[in-house]
C-alpha positions, 0 to 999 in steps of 0.5 A, spaced: 301 469 327 305 466 321 303 465 314 301 458 315 297 459 321 293 465 317 292 460 311 289 454 316 284 460 319 282 462 313 281 455 311 277 453 317 273 460 316 271 458 308 269 451 311 265 454 316 262 459 311 260 454 306 257 449 312 253 455 314 251 457 306 249 450 305 244 449 311 241 456 310 240 454 302 236 447 305 232 452 309 230 456 304 228 450 299 224 447 305 220 455 305 220 455 298 217 448 298 212 450 303 210 456 299 209 452 293 204 447 297 200 453 300 199 456 293 197 449 290 192 448 296 189 455 296 188 454 288 184 448 290 180 452 295 179 457 290 176 452 285 172 449 291 169 456 293 167 457 286 163 451 286 159 452 292 158 459 289 155 456 284 151 452 288 148 457 292 146 461 286 142 455 284 139 454 291 137 462 291 134 461 284 130 455 287 128 459 293 126 465 289 121 461 285 118 457 291 117 464 294 114 467 288 109 460 287 107 461 294 105 469 293 101 467 288 098 461 292 097 466 297 093 471 293 089 466 289 087 462 296 085 470 299 081 471 294 077 465 295 077 466 302 070 463 303 072 456 299 079 455 302 078 456 310 080 452 316 074 448 319 072 452 325 074 459 323 069 465 321 070 470 316 
């Protein structure tokens, strides 16, 4: 192989490596963009989950209050059993 052929092969090789490098960079950019989108989506989901947790805490507080009121009502009605009884029941 003479020097001219070697330089020609070297130029073809450099050109091919350049094309592969550009292709790899484009794919890497796509992966980075997808990662960024997923990170943003996860952040939004975290915010939504925080709101759901707050709502569940409020519901839990309300359920506890209803349970407390029901327990107090039950104690009151059981202490007045003769006054509050269903028709047809006997003590």
